Backbone bond lengths (Angstrom), bond angles and torsions (degrees), N, CA, C in turn:
res aa  C-N    CA-C-N  psi(-1)  N-CA   C-N-CA  omega(-1)  CA-C   N-CA-C  phi
1 M - - - 1.514 - - 1.613 106.40 -
2 C 1.261 116.37 129.26 1.482 119.87 178.57 1.535 111.57 -70.45
3 V 1.297 122.85 135.28 1.440 126.42 177.53 1.496 108.33 -113.05
4 T 1.279 124.84 18.41 1.459 116.81 -177.82 1.548 111.12 -64.89
5 K 1.281 121.96 -14.59 1.394 119.47 176.57 1.492 114.32 -61.87
6 Y 1.352 114.93 -17.54 1.429 120.95 177.20 1.498 118.36 -84.02
7 R 1.389 106.77 -10.12 1.605 113.22 177.47 1.628 106.07 -81.20
8 R 1.246 106.08 163.72 1.481 115.58 173.15 1.513 109.72 -114.86
9 E 1.347 116.69 149.85 1.392 118.77 171.38 1.449 108.06 -60.81
10 S 1.394 114.40 153.84 1.457 120.65 -171.09 1.548 114.85 -58.20
11 G 1.389 110.53 -38.99 1.486 118.25 177.12 1.574 113.04 -59.58
12 A 1.367 109.60 -51.14 1.453 117.42 -177.40 1.551 108.97 -63.51
13 G 1.371 114.58 -42.90 1.476 118.47 179.57 1.509 110.30 -58.17
14 D 1.359 117.03 -47.25 1.433 118.52 178.13 1.488 117.37 -54.47
15 T 1.441 112.63 -42.36 1.467 121.88 -178.70 1.555 106.42 -60.58
16 V 1.447 117.26 -48.22 1.411 122.02 -176.92 1.484 109.28 -64.95
17 G 1.313 117.78 -41.55 1.425 118.09 178.86 1.494 115.71 -59.93
18 N 1.318 115.56 -38.98 1.396 123.83 -179.92 1.549 110.47 -66.20
19 E 1.332 113.51 -38.90 1.466 120.39 174.97 1.537 112.40 -58.08
20 Q 1.431 111.51 -46.07 1.429 114.02 -179.85 1.540 114.07 -68.39
21 V 1.294 116.17 -35.70 1.554 119.05 173.48 1.448 107.99 -57.71
22 A 1.394 118.27 -48.88 1.429 119.01 -173.27 1.574 110.52 -66.14
23 R 1.314 114.43 -40.29 1.474 121.34 179.69 1.502 111.69 -56.77
24 W 1.384 116.56 -56.04 1.416 122.05 -165.36 1.576 108.99 -83.48
25 N 1.270 116.69 -11.66 1.528 117.97 175.38 1.546 111.21 -105.08
26 G 1.359 113.17 15.03 1.494 117.33 176.37 1.501 111.33 -123.34
27 P 1.251 120.92 -137.44 1.440 123.48 -172.75 1.569 111.64 -65.33
28 A 1.404 116.68 -31.89 1.570 114.88 176.93 1.435 111.26 -62.99
29 G 1.338 119.03 -45.86 1.501 118.71 176.21 1.478 114.43 -62.21
30 N 1.244 118.17 -39.07 1.433 121.44 -178.77 1.608 112.22 -64.43
31 A 1.435 109.05 -39.31 1.546 115.47 177.70 1.563 109.67 -63.83
32 W 1.247 117.06 -34.71 1.499 115.87 179.53 1.532 108.96 -72.71
33 V 1.312 119.73 -33.11 1.430 121.68 176.81 1.506 112.56 -63.55
34 E 1.349 115.65 -46.56 1.428 123.27 177.85 1.441 116.12 -60.64
35 A 1.414 113.06 -31.69 1.505 118.33 -175.89 1.513 111.48 -107.33
36 Q 1.259 120.09 22.33 1.470 119.56 -169.52 1.479 115.80 -65.29
37 D 1.405 116.69 -36.90 1.399 119.67 179.86 1.493 110.29 -70.20
38 M 1.260 121.67 -41.11 1.500 126.18 179.83 1.632 103.89 -63.87
39 V 1.294 116.42 -50.89 1.512 114.78 -173.45 1.524 110.19 -66.79
40 D 1.362 122.13 -37.15 1.455 122.17 176.69 1.519 109.96 -62.62
41 A 1.288 120.31 -42.96 1.468 121.59 177.52 1.585 113.06 -66.14
42 L 1.385 116.32 -36.42 1.339 121.30 176.51 1.477 113.70 -61.86
43 F 1.404 120.43 -41.64 1.352 123.21 -171.73 1.621 111.33 -104.52
44 A 1.295 116.27 17.69 1.450 119.79 -178.25 1.531 111.72 -55.94
45 P 1.312 121.83 -36.73 1.480 119.08 -179.42 1.535 111.74 -66.28
46 L 1.315 118.74 -25.48 1.364 118.98 178.70 1.601 111.77 -87.98
47 E 1.336 116.03 -25.26 1.444 115.94 174.41 1.503 111.26 -64.25
48 R 1.423 117.64 -38.11 1.341 119.91 175.90 1.497 117.84 -58.30
49 L 1.267 117.92 -32.81 1.469 124.19 175.61 1.511 112.13 -64.56
50 L 1.320 117.37 -32.10 1.443 121.49 177.02 1.570 109.32 -79.79
51 V 1.241 117.77 -43.62 1.500 122.89 -176.26 1.513 108.21 -62.44
52 E 1.341 119.05 -38.70 1.442 119.40 -172.04 1.526 112.70 -74.28
53 T 1.417 115.02 -4.86 1.371 118.35 178.49 1.522 116.41 -62.96
54 F 1.349 112.68 -19.05 1.518 118.86 -172.93 1.551 108.13 -119.18
55 P 1.289 116.72 141.13 1.423 122.15 176.19 1.533 111.47 -60.85
56 A 1.274 119.87 139.33 1.531 120.13 -178.58 1.487 112.48 -71.14
57 G 1.376 112.05 127.38 1.465 119.48 172.76 1.547 114.66 78.72
58 Q 1.326 113.62 7.19 1.510 112.53 -179.94 1.604 116.28 -92.13
59 G 1.271 115.50 9.83 1.484 118.95 173.64 1.497 110.38 74.07
60 G 1.303 114.53 -160.64 1.522 120.80 178.64 1.545 108.28 110.19
61 R 1.271 115.56 174.55 1.514 125.51 179.56 1.532 106.35 -123.13
62 V 1.263 116.44 127.48 1.439 123.25 -177.40 1.597 112.14 -128.99
63 L 1.307 112.03 137.67 1.499 114.65 177.10 1.430 110.58 -107.06
64 D 1.408 120.70 128.88 1.419 128.98 -176.28 1.635 105.00 -108.90
65 V 1.327 113.09 107.54 1.380 119.05 -170.19 1.621 111.08 -92.31
66 G 1.321 117.02 130.58 1.484 122.31 -169.42 1.469 111.38 60.56
67 C 1.408 114.35 53.28 1.412 122.52 -171.55 1.491 115.30 -69.47
68 G 1.254 116.19 -12.71 1.571 120.16 177.21 1.488 106.39 61.19
69 T 1.365 116.52 -130.75 1.468 122.09 -175.87 1.542 111.41 -92.09
70 G 1.383 119.06 16.37 1.342 122.15 164.08 1.500 121.33 91.09
71 G 1.367 117.86 1.50 1.420 121.12 -178.65 1.535 114.35 -57.03
72 T 1.227 117.00 -45.22 1.493 119.35 174.61 1.410 117.04 -69.81
73 T 1.331 118.87 -35.35 1.454 124.60 175.89 1.552 112.58 -62.68
74 V 1.335 116.28 -44.15 1.404 121.93 -178.54 1.548 105.83 -68.08
75 A 1.312 119.17 -39.36 1.556 121.83 -173.45 1.543 105.09 -69.56
76 V 1.327 117.11 -41.19 1.567 118.29 177.84 1.458 106.79 -63.15
77 A 1.224 120.90 -49.35 1.496 125.15 -177.45 1.507 109.63 -50.75
78 R 1.411 114.02 -47.59 1.468 120.47 -177.43 1.653 105.73 -61.24
79 R 1.373 116.06 -42.57 1.452 117.65 -177.27 1.552 111.10 -64.22
80 L 1.315 114.91 -39.52 1.544 118.77 179.56 1.486 113.90 -60.63
81 G 1.395 116.10 -32.90 1.443 119.56 -177.64 1.528 114.68 87.72
82 P 1.244 118.36 -172.08 1.475 121.55 -171.27 1.581 112.39 -68.30
83 R 1.347 111.04 -20.79 1.447 113.51 -174.63 1.606 109.35 -92.51
84 G 1.272 115.26 0.66 1.473 119.95 -177.66 1.542 116.56 -111.34
85 R 1.295 114.56 167.76 1.448 119.92 174.49 1.477 115.21 -144.44
86 C 1.282 119.49 138.91 1.579 116.57 175.26 1.574 103.07 -118.26
87 V 1.325 111.41 135.51 1.425 122.36 -179.22 1.613 105.55 -112.18
88 G 1.322 111.41 117.99 1.515 117.28 174.03 1.566 111.46 -92.67
89 V 1.367 113.43 137.97 1.443 114.35 173.38 1.492 106.30 -126.08
90 D 1.321 112.56 140.91 1.520 116.82 178.55 1.482 111.41 -154.74
91 I 1.294 120.84 153.83 1.416 123.17 -178.01 1.487 116.19 -82.29
92 S 1.362 112.15 -10.18 1.522 120.73 -169.84 1.489 107.10 -100.57
93 E 1.272 115.65 119.20 1.492 124.13 172.68 1.579 111.39 -60.74
94 P 1.337 117.76 -50.17 1.450 119.20 -176.59 1.570 109.44 -61.15
95 M 1.281 119.36 -39.19 1.447 122.22 179.41 1.489 115.27 -69.69
96 V 1.359 111.97 -41.38 1.542 116.34 177.03 1.479 111.22 -67.31
97 E 1.286 119.78 -40.15 1.440 120.59 173.46 1.529 115.40 -59.44
98 A 1.380 115.55 -39.91 1.459 120.74 171.62 1.598 111.23 -61.95
99 A 1.230 113.19 -39.94 1.491 118.38 -178.61 1.516 111.01 -63.15
100 R 1.419 116.22 -44.28 1.416 119.64 176.83 1.437 117.97 -60.04
101 V 1.395 114.32 -34.90 1.488 120.33 -179.46 1.534 103.74 -71.42
102 R 1.303 115.33 -42.81 1.555 118.42 -177.97 1.611 110.76 -56.46
103 A 1.312 113.22 -52.17 1.443 123.43 -176.56 1.581 108.17 -60.05
104 E 1.294 114.79 -42.98 1.476 114.21 -176.38 1.547 109.66 -69.92
105 R 1.327 111.91 -36.70 1.513 116.78 -174.57 1.599 110.24 -70.41
106 E 1.370 112.58 -30.66 1.480 116.03 -178.24 1.564 114.07 -97.36
107 G 1.394 112.50 2.47 1.471 117.40 177.77 1.593 111.24 61.13
108 A 1.197 117.76 34.35 1.473 126.00 -178.14 1.504 113.32 -79.94
109 G 1.299 124.72 144.47 1.410 126.81 168.42 1.452 112.31 -75.57
110 A 1.317 121.15 65.79 1.474 122.10 -172.43 1.648 102.91 -140.02
111 S 1.345 107.66 146.30 1.518 116.05 174.93 1.421 106.98 -135.32
112 F 1.414 118.18 166.72 1.455 119.56 -172.87 1.535 108.11 -138.48
113 V 1.307 115.37 148.53 1.542 124.87 177.94 1.474 106.30 -126.85
114 R 1.362 113.84 124.81 1.515 114.38 169.42 1.448 109.57 -87.22
115 A 1.353 119.31 108.84 1.458 125.76 -174.31 1.487 111.07 -167.86
116 D 1.264 117.01 161.64 1.445 127.87 175.58 1.600 107.01 -84.26
117 A 1.328 118.36 106.85 1.436 117.43 -179.25 1.495 115.88 -60.29
118 Q 1.403 118.86 -11.61 1.422 122.84 -177.30 1.480 106.64 -72.32
119 D 1.303 117.44 -35.71 1.431 118.71 -173.74 1.490 119.72 -124.31
120 H 1.305 115.44 -7.04 1.448 123.72 -177.11 1.499 108.76 -55.37
121 V 1.303 119.36 139.90 1.414 121.52 174.89 1.489 114.28 -89.13
122 F 1.271 116.65 87.26 1.460 123.89 177.85 1.566 109.89 -72.18
123 E 1.287 116.86 157.22 1.450 119.62 172.54 1.515 108.43 -64.19
124 P 1.380 119.35 129.78 1.481 117.43 -175.47 1.479 113.91 -68.10
125 A 1.358 118.93 145.30 1.453 126.88 178.06 1.535 107.15 46.31
126 S 1.308 115.95 57.57 1.478 121.03 -179.53 1.444 117.02 -116.67
127 F 1.320 121.19 -8.94 1.440 125.42 179.63 1.502 114.47 -119.67
128 D 1.362 113.10 139.65 1.474 119.49 177.64 1.456 114.45 -83.92
129 G 1.316 114.69 -15.20 1.461 124.22 -179.17 1.541 114.93 -154.29
130 V 1.330 114.60 150.73 1.467 117.78 169.98 1.514 106.96 -133.21
131 V 1.383 113.79 133.56 1.490 116.08 -179.45 1.509 103.10 -135.75
132 S 1.367 112.88 162.83 1.428 120.16 170.52 1.522 111.94 -162.07
133 R 1.267 114.54 136.04 1.558 124.19 175.13 1.550 107.01 -107.08
134 F 1.411 114.08 99.40 1.388 124.10 178.61 1.500 115.49 52.79
135 G 1.418 115.61 39.87 1.440 123.15 -176.53 1.565 110.51 -116.38
136 V 1.317 120.86 -3.49 1.476 119.57 -176.15 1.477 116.77 -108.32
137 M 1.345 115.50 6.26 1.445 124.25 -171.97 1.546 112.45 -86.54
138 F 1.322 116.79 -3.84 1.462 123.58 -166.79 1.509 114.99 -109.43
139 F 1.421 115.99 2.57 1.402 118.54 -172.53 1.622 108.96 -77.93
140 P 1.315 117.42 134.18 1.471 120.34 179.64 1.538 110.16 -66.30
141 D 1.335 112.92 -36.20 1.546 119.25 176.78 1.502 109.93 -127.57
142 P 1.419 114.03 88.46 1.462 116.18 -178.86 1.420 119.64 -56.23
143 V 1.419 121.02 -39.89 1.467 120.64 173.67 1.548 113.08 -56.90
144 R 1.268 116.95 -47.11 1.440 118.03 175.35 1.424 116.12 -58.68
145 A 1.402 115.39 -38.28 1.502 120.04 178.23 1.558 111.08 -64.55
146 F 1.372 115.36 -52.05 1.435 120.05 -175.79 1.512 114.11 -67.34
147 T 1.379 115.47 -28.50 1.481 118.14 174.09 1.454 111.76 -73.59
148 N 1.382 117.53 -29.14 1.486 119.65 172.23 1.477 109.94 -67.53
149 L 1.317 120.05 -44.20 1.490 121.02 -178.76 1.501 109.36 -69.08
150 R 1.329 119.42 -34.22 1.488 119.31 173.01 1.518 112.62 -59.19
151 R 1.274 113.70 -39.35 1.593 120.44 -177.00 1.522 103.68 -65.96
152 A 1.218 120.42 -35.25 1.480 122.13 -176.34 1.535 111.53 -78.06
153 A 1.317 116.68 -15.75 1.496 115.71 -177.55 1.435 115.74 -94.89
154 K 1.323 117.16 144.12 1.523 121.83 173.00 1.448 111.93 -62.23
155 E 1.289 113.33 161.04 1.493 122.29 174.31 1.503 108.11 -55.83
156 N 1.398 117.07 127.53 1.504 120.36 -178.63 1.594 116.79 71.82
157 A 1.275 113.10 7.30 1.516 118.04 174.30 1.468 108.10 -59.20
158 V 1.312 117.75 151.16 1.501 122.79 179.26 1.558 111.45 -94.77
159 L 1.291 111.09 145.37 1.531 115.93 169.97 1.462 108.90 -123.71
160 R 1.288 116.94 132.87 1.498 124.26 171.01 1.445 110.54 -144.06
161 F 1.439 113.20 126.10 1.474 116.20 175.55 1.472 106.73 -138.91
162 L 1.248 111.91 162.88 1.521 123.81 176.98 1.446 112.72 -117.84
163 V 1.383 118.55 126.00 1.386 123.51 176.83 1.576 109.47 -131.42
164 W 1.337 115.48 159.59 1.442 120.25 178.27 1.514 112.97 -71.66
165 R 1.355 116.28 141.10 1.442 117.21 172.89 1.563 107.19 -82.37
166 D 1.287 116.45 -160.85 1.505 123.45 -172.12 1.484 110.40 -57.21
167 I 1.402 114.90 148.74 1.411 124.66 174.26 1.538 109.38 -49.14
168 A 1.348 114.89 -47.10 1.450 122.70 -170.78 1.643 109.44 -63.48
169 E 1.303 115.29 -25.34 1.536 119.16 176.56 1.545 111.62 -87.72
170 N 1.282 118.12 -2.99 1.491 121.87 -174.35 1.513 107.21 -126.95
171 P 1.302 123.73 60.75 1.506 123.35 -173.28 1.559 108.76 -67.62
172 F 1.287 121.31 -25.74 1.449 117.37 179.58 1.477 109.99 -66.57
173 M 1.327 120.86 -31.82 1.450 123.31 -180.00 1.514 116.27 -71.63
174 T 1.290 114.95 -14.79 1.504 114.94 176.34 1.573 111.88 -122.86
175 T 1.272 115.68 13.69 1.527 118.64 177.02 1.510 109.90 -60.18
176 A 1.321 115.72 -46.51 1.459 117.83 -169.56 1.559 109.18 -65.98
177 E 1.362 119.26 -48.26 1.439 121.82 178.97 1.573 112.13 -59.67
178 R 1.335 118.47 -38.66 1.469 121.18 174.54 1.337 115.43 -59.39
179 A 1.399 113.29 -44.01 1.549 117.87 -177.78 1.526 113.10 -74.32
180 A 1.350 115.14 -33.04 1.478 122.68 -178.49 1.529 115.10 -74.78
181 A 1.388 109.87 -20.57 1.512 112.33 -168.05 1.461 114.85 -58.64
182 P 1.350 122.13 -44.30 1.485 120.57 175.44 1.451 117.05 -55.45
183 L 1.343 114.54 -28.98 1.527 116.69 -177.86 1.485 109.81 -100.05
184 M 1.278 119.05 -12.44 1.495 119.91 175.95 1.487 108.75 -133.14
185 P 1.419 118.54 78.95 1.369 120.73 -172.87 1.528 115.93 -68.66
186 D 1.281 116.76 -9.56 1.475 121.07 -177.87 1.488 112.72 -94.02
187 L 1.401 119.66 7.58 1.442 124.80 -178.08 1.510 105.04 -61.33
188 P 1.260 123.80 130.02 1.508 127.80 -178.53 1.524 111.34 -67.78
189 A 1.271 117.06 136.73 1.459 123.93 175.94 1.588 113.82 -68.79
190 R 1.290 119.13 139.69 1.473 115.33 176.78 1.465 110.55 -64.88
191 D 1.341 115.68 141.93 1.517 122.31 173.62 1.438 106.03 -116.20
192 P 1.461 121.99 101.29 1.373 123.14 -175.55 1.561 114.63 -60.68
193 D 1.373 117.36 -16.45 1.490 117.70 179.34 1.455 111.99 -95.65
194 A 1.274 117.08 1.02 1.520 117.97 178.85 1.562 106.09 -98.06
195 P 1.380 113.89 159.84 1.429 118.19 178.23 1.549 110.41 -59.35
196 G 1.310 118.24 135.95 1.435 119.04 -172.59 1.558 112.36 160.47
197 Q 1.311 116.59 -177.14 1.476 119.32 -172.12 1.418 115.81 -56.64
198 F 1.385 119.76 -35.37 1.457 119.59 -174.36 1.482 108.03 -112.09
199 A 1.267 124.12 25.69 1.521 125.94 -174.82 1.555 107.31 -73.49
200 L 1.266 123.30 -16.43 1.471 125.16 -179.86 1.607 112.55 -120.02
201 A 1.319 115.12 26.91 1.400 120.68 -173.38 1.638 109.97 -75.23
202 D 1.338 115.29 -21.04 1.445 119.70 179.07 1.494 109.69 -85.58
203 A 1.351 115.46 108.87 1.474 117.54 -176.44 1.585 116.19 -59.42
204 G 1.339 110.32 -36.21 1.510 117.90 178.77 1.549 107.65 -62.29
205 K 1.275 115.77 -45.45 1.469 123.43 -179.10 1.578 107.50 -54.30
206 V 1.382 113.46 -52.00 1.450 117.25 -177.48 1.510 112.31 -60.20
207 R 1.366 117.24 -40.89 1.524 116.61 179.67 1.532 106.35 -62.48
208 R 1.249 123.82 -44.31 1.433 124.42 -171.76 1.630 107.97 -66.41
209 L 1.288 111.98 -43.40 1.547 117.65 177.63 1.596 110.92 -54.28
210 L 1.333 107.24 -47.42 1.520 110.76 -178.47 1.570 114.77 -67.93
211 E 1.225 112.03 -44.20 1.446 119.59 177.94 1.544 113.81 -55.09
212 E 1.396 112.58 -46.72 1.477 117.90 176.33 1.594 111.77 -65.58
213 S 1.326 112.11 -23.80 1.560 115.33 -173.46 1.550 109.03 -90.46
214 G 1.352 117.96 -1.35 1.453 120.33 175.75 1.486 117.70 98.17
215 W 1.371 114.88 10.76 1.408 119.71 179.31 1.563 109.82 -89.72
216 A 1.312 115.00 153.49 1.479 116.93 -176.60 1.591 111.56 -134.57
217 G 1.328 115.23 168.36 1.515 115.96 178.42 1.471 111.88 63.74
218 I 1.341 117.06 37.65 1.530 120.74 -174.27 1.529 110.24 -74.11
219 G 1.392 109.59 127.52 1.480 115.29 177.10 1.534 107.53 -126.85
220 V 1.284 115.66 140.76 1.451 124.56 -179.07 1.635 107.90 -124.17
221 R 1.388 109.70 119.52 1.442 113.94 178.94 1.597 110.09 -126.52
222 A 1.302 116.16 133.12 1.466 120.03 173.18 1.536 112.06 -70.58
223 V 1.328 115.25 133.73 1.385 118.18 -178.05 1.564 106.30 -128.67
224 D 1.314 120.30 132.26 1.405 123.47 178.57 1.505 104.34 -120.43
225 A 1.297 116.33 109.22 1.486 119.93 -177.11 1.497 110.98 -106.33
226 A 1.358 115.30 130.93 1.422 119.03 178.11 1.541 111.97 -79.50
227 C 1.296 116.38 115.72 1.513 118.51 -174.03 1.533 109.59 -111.19
228 V 1.336 115.09 145.20 1.442 120.57 -176.15 1.444 108.83 -142.65
229 M 1.403 114.88 134.07 1.486 124.26 174.97 1.507 106.24 -130.21
230 P 1.390 117.69 155.82 1.467 120.93 172.62 1.562 106.99 -63.71
231 E 1.247 118.14 145.23 1.434 121.62 179.87 1.629 112.24 -61.40
232 K 1.398 113.01 -35.03 1.485 119.61 175.63 1.444 113.18 -58.31
233 E 1.329 122.02 -21.45 1.467 126.90 -179.33 1.559 113.94 -87.24
234 L 1.380 113.51 -11.56 1.490 117.64 -173.16 1.525 113.94 -60.16
235 A 1.341 115.88 -53.17 1.453 121.34 -175.14 1.629 107.98 -64.71
236 P 1.366 118.75 -43.05 1.441 114.38 177.52 1.490 113.22 -64.70
237 Y 1.384 115.83 -28.65 1.440 121.05 -177.13 1.623 109.61 -65.79
238 F 1.303 113.46 -56.24 1.497 119.15 -173.24 1.527 109.05 -72.79
239 S 1.362 118.03 -23.43 1.537 117.45 178.63 1.531 112.36 -86.92
240 R 1.357 116.73 -3.88 1.466 119.09 175.05 1.554 113.94 -101.61
241 F 1.371 116.99 -37.93 1.359 119.95 -165.78 1.512 110.87 -115.10
242 G 1.476 110.23 163.13 1.441 113.73 176.83 1.453 114.13 77.63
243 P 1.376 119.78 179.89 1.462 122.94 -179.90 1.527 110.80 -57.77
244 V 1.276 119.49 -40.95 1.487 119.56 -176.52 1.458 109.75 -66.16
245 G 1.359 118.95 -46.06 1.447 122.76 -177.63 1.615 108.82 -60.76
246 I 1.312 117.69 -40.03 1.442 121.54 177.96 1.558 114.08 -66.19
247 A 1.328 111.75 -37.50 1.527 118.04 -179.13 1.568 108.51 -77.28
248 L 1.260 120.28 -35.41 1.472 122.33 -176.48 1.698 106.47 -67.72
249 R 1.229 119.90 -22.74 1.449 117.44 176.80 1.662 111.08 -65.26
250 E 1.261 115.50 -19.07 1.462 118.95 179.74 1.514 119.55 -104.92
251 T 1.403 113.27 1.49 1.417 119.00 -172.43 1.598 111.51 -90.72
252 D 1.311 117.35 160.51 1.491 118.46 166.95 1.501 110.82 -76.41
253 E 1.297 113.90 166.87 1.528 121.23 -174.04 1.504 110.94 -64.15
254 T 1.388 116.22 -36.28 1.478 116.76 -179.52 1.510 114.64 -64.80
255 T 1.320 115.64 -43.23 1.416 127.04 177.70 1.529 108.38 -62.22
256 R 1.334 111.45 -49.25 1.500 117.23 -179.33 1.533 115.91 -54.56
257 A 1.340 108.31 -44.41 1.470 115.04 -179.98 1.523 113.32 -63.69
258 R 1.341 117.05 -39.63 1.460 124.06 179.67 1.515 108.20 -66.73
259 V 1.280 119.23 -45.75 1.463 125.04 -178.72 1.555 108.38 -60.43
260 V 1.290 113.03 -50.84 1.514 117.71 -174.65 1.559 108.66 -60.77
261 A 1.272 118.67 -45.72 1.463 123.36 -178.31 1.592 107.69 -64.69
262 S 1.265 119.36 -43.55 1.464 119.16 178.73 1.446 114.07 -63.62
263 V 1.405 115.87 -44.96 1.454 117.74 -174.78 1.541 106.59 -72.63
264 R 1.324 121.55 -35.39 1.462 122.26 -177.37 1.595 107.74 -57.97
265 T 1.357 115.08 -45.95 1.439 119.64 -179.96 1.559 111.29 -60.79
266 A 1.309 117.48 -35.72 1.508 120.37 177.26 1.345 115.90 -68.79
267 F 1.366 122.43 -17.08 1.457 128.61 168.38 1.517 118.05 -77.29
268 D 1.282 117.01 -7.83 1.516 119.30 -170.87 1.450 110.16 -55.86
269 P 1.299 129.65 -32.55 1.410 125.10 -179.84 1.508 115.62 -65.44
270 F 1.295 114.20 -14.31 1.489 120.87 -177.72 1.517 110.03 -100.80
271 V 1.376 118.06 -10.02 1.389 118.70 -176.00 1.520 111.97 -94.29
272 H 1.270 117.62 129.44 1.473 127.23 -179.26 1.524 108.97 -127.43
273 G 1.341 118.56 91.36 1.363 122.56 -177.94 1.508 112.97 63.75
274 T 1.301 118.06 -118.59 1.488 120.61 -178.89 1.504 112.07 -93.97
275 E 1.320 117.76 11.58 1.498 123.14 -176.69 1.427 108.80 -124.39
276 V 1.360 113.73 150.61 1.508 125.66 162.79 1.452 110.40 -106.93
277 R 1.347 115.92 124.70 1.576 119.11 -179.12 1.415 110.87 -122.46
278 F 1.299 119.77 134.28 1.479 123.22 175.16 1.542 108.41 -149.22
279 T 1.284 115.87 167.65 1.448 123.76 179.12 1.505 106.58 -105.98
280 A 1.428 118.38 125.31 1.472 120.33 172.51 1.574 104.54 -92.58
281 A 1.297 113.35 115.76 1.461 115.75 -175.67 1.646 104.19 -98.62
282 C 1.337 115.44 109.88 1.439 122.12 -171.81 1.539 110.77 -124.32
283 W 1.327 108.75 168.89 1.519 117.95 162.95 1.466 110.51 -108.41
284 Q 1.306 112.33 135.19 1.539 114.90 167.30 1.462 107.23 -102.70
285 I 1.281 118.02 120.78 1.489 125.38 -175.39 1.516 105.61 -107.75
286 D 1.325 113.94 127.86 1.443 120.00 177.58 1.581 108.89 -126.97
287 A 1.281 116.31 142.56 1.480 123.07 179.73 1.482 105.34 -159.08
288 H 1.450 115.09 174.43 1.306 123.11 171.55 1.478 111.52 -137.30
289 A 1.391 119.23 163.26 1.420 123.79 -179.10 1.516 103.61 -86.87
290 G 1.343 112.71 106.49 1.509 117.99 -174.34 1.515 111.53 -80.79
């Protein structure tokens, strides 16, 4: 089945790509750097799913796509052992710089490239594995991107990435915007076909994208990960990230205070004493370079 409907015309793709560059090299990228420890702890159960892809201490070379501040990159490097190396690639300069500092501090066999994985010229057939934690949903042209990653993978290299399932299965992720909408009527609506958090929520679409990109043995498994954060981190979390976090950067202090109070109340069902708990409903996608 042809999936060219998921591609964008070159002009539109360029525009979307430029938007992504601006977003992740500005306040959004800085927000992830500031919150890196909290985010890594929050998604630790998902990190383990990526790390366990590789036998412990067996070496090899792995690519971490959309590596952010490098938590998964460093964890995979540790798993590979001294004979291995994990290379992280991300479009965000602030996050890549933070990742380099982390790897150096922890003495990990990891290195980082600030680049767009959709178009970056990787050394052909140079990676034994490709992984990503929530880093592959932002490509303007997914087929082009996954084809480029396939080109960088050795024959029979493994691919494993995690993406969000449907919005309806992840109510925690949209609580802030639903609660803020009456106070912020200009909040942009989610576009499931645009690059973004839920762009790969359709498992059938993901299969077709990978098949057209040259990947084989595609497997899709639903993963429900129990995520926990300290309650004191909740307001900083929703006021930094997502549509509400972006919009709050442009609001006056009075509006901001009203929005934060309203949104915090909406999260009460997820608050249990000093902890916030929710389920991350994801797809684990596995494939290999056939």
